Short mmCIF file of the C-alpha atoms (twelve columns), coordinates in Angstrom:
data_MODEL
# 
_entry.id   MODEL 
# 
loop_
_atom_site.group_PDB 
_atom_site.id 
_atom_site.type_symbol 
_atom_site.label_atom_id 
_atom_site.label_alt_id 
_atom_site.label_comp_id 
_atom_site.label_asym_id 
_atom_site.label_seq_id 
_atom_site.Cartn_x 
_atom_site.Cartn_y 
_atom_site.Cartn_z 
_atom_site.pdbx_PDB_model_num 
ATOM 1   C CA . MET A 1   127.779 15.095  142.024 1 
ATOM 2   C CA . LYS A 2   128.672 15.009  138.384 1 
ATOM 3   C CA . LYS A 3   129.048 11.762  136.735 1 
ATOM 4   C CA . ILE A 4   131.593 11.278  134.235 1 
ATOM 5   C CA . ASN A 5   132.449 8.798   131.596 1 
ATOM 6   C CA . LEU A 6   136.550 8.032   130.485 1 
ATOM 7   C CA . PRO A 7   138.285 8.910   128.456 1 
ATOM 8   C CA . LEU A 8   137.859 12.589  128.915 1 
ATOM 9   C CA . THR A 9   136.850 15.107  125.963 1 
ATOM 10  C CA . ASP A 10  137.951 18.660  126.285 1 
ATOM 11  C CA . ASP A 11  134.377 19.546  126.285 1 
ATOM 12  C CA . VAL A 12  133.911 17.850  129.511 1 
ATOM 13  C CA . ILE A 13  137.709 18.827  130.699 1 
ATOM 14  C CA . ASN A 14  136.420 22.496  129.991 1 
ATOM 15  C CA . GLU A 15  132.973 22.121  131.940 1 
ATOM 16  C CA . LEU A 16  134.606 20.656  134.890 1 
ATOM 17  C CA . LYS A 17  135.416 23.558  137.761 1 
ATOM 18  C CA . ALA A 18  137.451 23.309  140.972 1 
ATOM 19  C CA . GLY A 19  135.668 21.957  143.624 1 
ATOM 20  C CA . ASP A 20  133.053 19.854  141.756 1 
ATOM 21  C CA . SER A 21  132.430 16.336  143.041 1 
ATOM 22  C CA . VAL A 22  132.471 13.646  140.500 1 
ATOM 23  C CA . LEU A 23  132.072 9.861   139.774 1 
ATOM 24  C CA . ILE A 24  134.246 8.569   137.551 1 
ATOM 25  C CA . THR A 25  133.157 5.680   135.316 1 
ATOM 26  C CA . GLY A 26  135.637 3.716   132.746 1 
ATOM 27  C CA . SER A 27  139.193 2.733   132.080 1 
ATOM 28  C CA . MET A 28  142.231 4.615   133.590 1 
ATOM 29  C CA . ILE A 29  146.078 3.650   133.820 1 
ATOM 30  C CA . THR A 30  147.889 3.840   137.126 1 
ATOM 31  C CA . GLY A 31  151.542 5.233   137.601 1 
ATOM 32  C CA . ARG A 32  153.843 6.134   140.301 1 
ATOM 33  C CA . ASP A 33  157.101 7.621   141.216 1 
ATOM 34  C CA . ALA A 34  159.060 4.276   139.702 1 
ATOM 35  C CA . ALA A 35  156.903 3.750   136.669 1 
ATOM 36  C CA . HIS A 36  156.941 7.813   136.325 1 
ATOM 37  C CA . LYS A 37  160.721 7.851   136.284 1 
ATOM 38  C CA . ARG A 38  161.080 5.049   133.548 1 
ATOM 39  C CA . LEU A 39  158.646 6.945   131.098 1 
ATOM 40  C CA . TYR A 40  160.337 9.987   131.571 1 
ATOM 41  C CA . GLU A 41  163.624 8.456   130.653 1 
ATOM 42  C CA . LEU A 42  161.957 7.192   127.820 1 
ATOM 43  C CA . ILE A 43  160.865 10.557  126.886 1 
ATOM 44  C CA . GLU A 44  164.433 12.174  127.095 1 
ATOM 45  C CA . LYS A 45  165.902 9.689   125.012 1 
ATOM 46  C CA . GLY A 46  162.910 10.048  122.524 1 
ATOM 47  C CA . GLU A 47  162.143 6.497   122.480 1 
ATOM 48  C CA . GLU A 48  158.639 4.960   122.299 1 
ATOM 49  C CA . LEU A 49  156.314 4.455   125.560 1 
ATOM 50  C CA . PRO A 50  155.035 1.496   126.519 1 
ATOM 51  C CA . VAL A 51  151.656 2.289   127.283 1 
ATOM 52  C CA . ASN A 52  149.919 5.340   124.559 1 
ATOM 53  C CA . ILE A 53  148.899 7.627   127.224 1 
ATOM 54  C CA . LYS A 54  147.242 10.362  125.326 1 
ATOM 55  C CA . GLY A 55  143.945 10.823  125.889 1 
ATOM 56  C CA . GLU A 56  144.350 8.650   129.373 1 
ATOM 57  C CA . VAL A 57  143.434 9.646   133.204 1 
ATOM 58  C CA . ILE A 58  146.027 8.298   135.435 1 
ATOM 59  C CA . TYR A 59  145.669 7.340   138.869 1 
ATOM 60  C CA . TYR A 60  148.707 7.778   141.441 1 
ATOM 61  C CA . VAL A 61  148.505 4.243   143.488 1 
ATOM 62  C CA . GLY A 62  149.978 1.138   144.858 1 
ATOM 63  C CA . PRO A 63  147.472 -0.855  145.119 1 
ATOM 64  C CA . ALA A 64  147.634 -3.702  147.922 1 
ATOM 65  C CA . PRO A 65  146.896 -7.277  146.737 1 
ATOM 66  C CA . ALA A 66  143.331 -8.549  146.431 1 
ATOM 67  C CA . LYS A 67  141.428 -10.551 148.415 1 
ATOM 68  C CA . PRO A 68  139.625 -13.348 147.184 1 
ATOM 69  C CA . GLY A 69  136.361 -12.060 145.078 1 
ATOM 70  C CA . HIS A 70  137.871 -8.470  144.691 1 
ATOM 71  C CA . ALA A 71  139.322 -6.666  141.557 1 
ATOM 72  C CA . VAL A 72  142.050 -5.262  143.585 1 
ATOM 73  C CA . GLY A 73  142.889 -4.755  147.429 1 
ATOM 74  C CA . PRO A 74  143.166 -1.150  149.190 1 
ATOM 75  C CA . ALA A 75  144.024 1.716   146.844 1 
ATOM 76  C CA . GLY A 76  144.384 5.121   147.807 1 
ATOM 77  C CA . PRO A 77  146.003 7.989   146.393 1 
ATOM 78  C CA . THR A 78  149.719 8.583   146.090 1 
ATOM 79  C CA . SER A 79  150.872 12.102  147.003 1 
ATOM 80  C CA . SER A 80  150.921 13.723  143.628 1 
ATOM 81  C CA . TYR A 81  153.774 15.996  144.209 1 
ATOM 82  C CA . ARG A 82  156.129 13.100  143.579 1 
ATOM 83  C CA . MET A 83  155.529 13.012  140.201 1 
ATOM 84  C CA . ASP A 84  155.810 16.679  139.172 1 
ATOM 85  C CA . LYS A 85  159.295 16.161  138.027 1 
ATOM 86  C CA . TYR A 86  157.880 14.025  135.318 1 
ATOM 87  C CA . THR A 87  154.211 15.218  134.692 1 
ATOM 88  C CA . PRO A 88  154.832 18.478  132.069 1 
ATOM 89  C CA . ALA A 89  156.465 15.826  129.719 1 
ATOM 90  C CA . LEU A 90  153.635 13.484  130.305 1 
ATOM 91  C CA . LEU A 91  151.069 16.129  129.793 1 
ATOM 92  C CA . ASP A 92  152.642 17.381  126.625 1 
ATOM 93  C CA . ARG A 93  152.117 13.751  125.341 1 
ATOM 94  C CA . GLY A 94  148.352 14.084  125.509 1 
ATOM 95  C CA . LEU A 95  147.929 12.862  129.458 1 
ATOM 96  C CA . LYS A 96  144.260 14.438  129.942 1 
ATOM 97  C CA . GLY A 97  143.589 13.583  133.542 1 
ATOM 98  C CA . MET A 98  145.495 13.031  136.517 1 
ATOM 99  C CA . ILE A 99  144.259 11.636  140.327 1 
ATOM 100 C CA . GLY A 100 146.285 11.628  143.485 1 
ATOM 101 C CA . LYS A 101 146.415 13.545  146.919 1 
ATOM 102 C CA . GLY A 102 147.960 17.061  147.632 1 
ATOM 103 C CA . ALA A 103 149.209 20.309  145.881 1 
ATOM 104 C CA . ARG A 104 150.901 20.414  142.623 1 
ATOM 105 C CA . ASN A 105 153.777 22.848  141.446 1 
ATOM 106 C CA . GLN A 106 153.106 25.666  139.302 1 
ATOM 107 C CA . GLU A 107 155.138 24.186  136.525 1 
ATOM 108 C CA . VAL A 108 152.449 21.211  136.360 1 
ATOM 109 C CA . ILE A 109 149.759 24.040  136.718 1 
ATOM 110 C CA . ASP A 110 151.048 25.731  133.772 1 
ATOM 111 C CA . SER A 111 150.981 22.427  131.712 1 
ATOM 112 C CA . MET A 112 147.941 21.421  132.561 1 
ATOM 113 C CA . ILE A 113 146.527 24.966  131.225 1 
ATOM 114 C CA . LYS A 114 148.616 24.664  128.384 1 
ATOM 115 C CA . ASN A 115 147.539 21.270  127.702 1 
ATOM 116 C CA . ASN A 116 143.658 21.388  128.633 1 
ATOM 117 C CA . VAL A 117 144.172 18.621  131.458 1 
ATOM 118 C CA . VAL A 118 142.565 18.729  134.850 1 
ATOM 119 C CA . TYR A 119 143.465 16.914  138.188 1 
ATOM 120 C CA . PHE A 120 141.245 15.129  140.492 1 
ATOM 121 C CA . ALA A 121 141.928 14.704  144.192 1 
ATOM 122 C CA . ALA A 122 141.146 11.231  145.563 1 
ATOM 123 C CA . ILE A 123 140.418 10.939  149.578 1 
ATOM 124 C CA . GLY A 124 143.516 9.845   151.334 1 
ATOM 125 C CA . GLY A 125 142.457 7.443   154.138 1 
ATOM 126 C CA . ALA A 126 139.730 5.892   152.057 1 
ATOM 127 C CA . ALA A 127 141.681 3.129   150.395 1 
ATOM 128 C CA . ALA A 128 139.244 0.574   151.219 1 
ATOM 129 C CA . LEU A 129 136.041 2.395   149.467 1 
ATOM 130 C CA . ILE A 130 137.905 3.295   146.534 1 
ATOM 131 C CA . SER A 131 138.527 0.060   145.835 1 
ATOM 132 C CA . LYS A 132 135.103 -0.917  145.661 1 
ATOM 133 C CA . SER A 133 134.847 1.073   142.717 1 
ATOM 134 C CA . ILE A 134 137.594 -0.720  140.995 1 
ATOM 135 C CA . LYS A 135 136.130 -3.515  138.897 1 
ATOM 136 C CA . LYS A 136 138.864 -4.566  136.938 1 
ATOM 137 C CA . VAL A 137 142.743 -5.240  136.857 1 
ATOM 138 C CA . GLU A 138 145.182 -5.544  134.121 1 
ATOM 139 C CA . VAL A 139 149.141 -5.324  134.307 1 
ATOM 140 C CA . LEU A 140 150.048 -2.719  131.157 1 
ATOM 141 C CA . ALA A 141 153.611 -2.353  131.865 1 
ATOM 142 C CA . TYR A 142 156.858 -2.538  134.226 1 
ATOM 143 C CA . GLU A 143 155.094 -5.485  135.991 1 
ATOM 144 C CA . ASP A 144 158.925 -5.959  137.988 1 
ATOM 145 C CA . LEU A 145 157.496 -2.931  140.192 1 
ATOM 146 C CA . GLY A 146 154.932 -5.034  141.594 1 
ATOM 147 C CA . THR A 147 152.190 -2.843  143.191 1 
ATOM 148 C CA . GLU A 148 153.891 0.340   141.226 1 
ATOM 149 C CA . ALA A 149 153.602 -1.651  137.650 1 
ATOM 150 C CA . ILE A 150 151.520 0.489   135.368 1 
ATOM 151 C CA . TYR A 151 148.124 -1.187  135.500 1 
ATOM 152 C CA . ARG A 152 144.635 -0.544  133.560 1 
ATOM 153 C CA . PHE A 153 141.965 0.014   135.880 1 
ATOM 154 C CA . GLU A 154 138.276 -0.158  135.006 1 
ATOM 155 C CA . VAL A 155 136.206 1.686   137.841 1 
ATOM 156 C CA . GLU A 156 132.791 2.441   138.200 1 
ATOM 157 C CA . ASP A 157 131.821 5.319   140.220 1 
ATOM 158 C CA . PHE A 158 135.236 6.394   141.484 1 
ATOM 159 C CA . PRO A 159 134.527 8.916   143.818 1 
ATOM 160 C CA . ALA A 160 137.108 12.332  143.613 1 
ATOM 161 C CA . ILE A 161 136.967 15.887  143.664 1 
ATOM 162 C CA . VAL A 162 138.272 18.476  140.906 1 
ATOM 163 C CA . ALA A 163 141.347 20.022  142.886 1 
ATOM 164 C CA . ILE A 164 142.654 21.942  139.883 1 
ATOM 165 C CA . ASP A 165 140.689 22.830  136.996 1 
ATOM 166 C CA . SER A 166 142.152 22.978  132.841 1 
ATOM 167 C CA . HIS A 167 142.124 26.768  133.623 1 
ATOM 168 C CA . GLY A 168 144.490 26.569  136.844 1 
ATOM 169 C CA . ASN A 169 141.848 27.514  139.575 1 
ATOM 170 C CA . SER A 170 142.215 25.595  142.641 1 
ATOM 171 C CA . VAL A 171 140.818 23.925  145.950 1 
ATOM 172 C CA . LEU A 172 144.138 23.326  147.339 1 
ATOM 173 C CA . ALA A 173 145.616 25.456  149.941 1 
ATOM 174 C CA . LYS A 174 149.006 27.381  148.974 1 
# 
């Protein structure tokens, strides 16, 4: 089990290999389909994004409302393929890591290699367990999207697996 701290550096990204189990600590952003679509549309128009994604890791999640005494409710990963259309444009703007579940298309993998990016898989079905590693939550953009808004999560020992490393090696079935 490797412990890694965010933000990710190129050295850390280069050391991570497909299949590595990791515990992630630090600050990450979140976003799902609706937020990705809005970000992509801004990129297409040449407009500034509401969140600086350079150097960030994004977790594909729509967290459930928090119960008293918790930062967030269950927060399991969303199927990543739904973001594939938008991902290369975000990687070209400096996004360094993604967390989700499931396979990615070849265009995303090629863009990951080009931009030195890593894709982590979080465990589907473990939403309540994952939420225990999320210590603080803040809305950054698109509050009107509710659980699909872009949040900043402060996490401690967030469990994940390197699903696709920055060299394109993958543990996911094709």
